[in-house]
C-alpha positions as CSV (number, residue, x, y, z in Angstrom):
1,M,0.0,0.0,0.0
2,K,1.3,3.5,-0.8
3,D,1.1,6.1,1.8
4,F,-0.9,8.6,-0.3
5,V,-3.5,8.1,-3.0
6,Q,-5.3,11.2,-4.3
7,T,-8.6,11.0,-6.1
8,T,-12.0,12.8,-6.3
9,V,-15.1,10.9,-5.2
10,K,-18.8,11.6,-4.7
11,C,-20.3,11.0,-1.3
12,Q,-23.7,9.4,-1.2
13,D,-26.2,9.2,1.7
14,P,-27.4,5.6,2.1
15,G,-30.8,7.0,3.1
16,D,-31.2,4.8,6.2
17,G,-30.7,7.5,8.8
18,S,-27.4,6.0,9.9
19,A,-25.2,9.1,9.2
20,D,-23.0,6.7,7.2
21,V,-21.5,7.9,3.9
22,I,-21.1,5.7,0.8
23,I,-18.3,6.5,-1.7
24,E,-17.3,4.6,-4.8
25,L,-13.6,4.1,-5.3
26,S,-12.1,2.9,-8.6
27,D,-10.5,-0.6,-8.7
28,D,-7.1,1.2,-9.1
29,V,-7.6,3.1,-5.9
30,L,-8.8,0.0,-4.0
31,E,-5.8,-1.9,-5.1
32,R,-3.3,0.9,-4.3
33,M,-4.8,1.3,-0.8
34,G,-5.0,-2.4,-0.2
35,L,-8.8,-2.3,0.2
36,Q,-11.6,-4.7,-0.7
37,I,-15.3,-3.9,-1.3
38,A,-17.1,-3.3,2.0
39,D,-13.9,-2.5,4.0
40,S,-14.5,0.1,6.7
41,L,-12.6,3.4,6.6
42,T,-12.0,6.3,9.0
43,I,-12.6,9.8,7.7
44,E,-10.8,12.9,9.0
45,L,-10.5,16.5,7.8
46,I,-6.8,17.4,7.9
47,G,-5.7,20.8,6.6
48,G,-8.8,21.2,4.4
49,I,-8.3,17.7,2.9
50,I,-10.6,14.8,3.6
51,V,-8.4,11.8,4.5
52,L,-9.7,8.2,4.4
53,K,-7.8,5.4,6.1
54,P,-8.6,1.7,6.3
55,V,-9.8,0.3,9.7
56,R,-7.5,-2.7,10.4
57,G,-7.4,-5.3,13.2
58,A,-9.8,-6.4,15.8
59,D,-11.8,-3.2,15.8
60,A,-12.8,-3.5,12.2
61,Q,-16.4,-4.0,11.5
62,P,-18.0,-5.4,8.3
């Protein structure tokens, strides 16, 4: 996994009242980040940039 992958995505509300956000990542971005479909990510705003990081380990939820 590379330390930094930059892309533009569209955030979608799943419409279930959960406050979750659905984003579609290209196959290339998934591969470069070491992600699979349905992996959980953390989201942070750092210096005006939205940063997504994979949730790894025992705390990961499907």
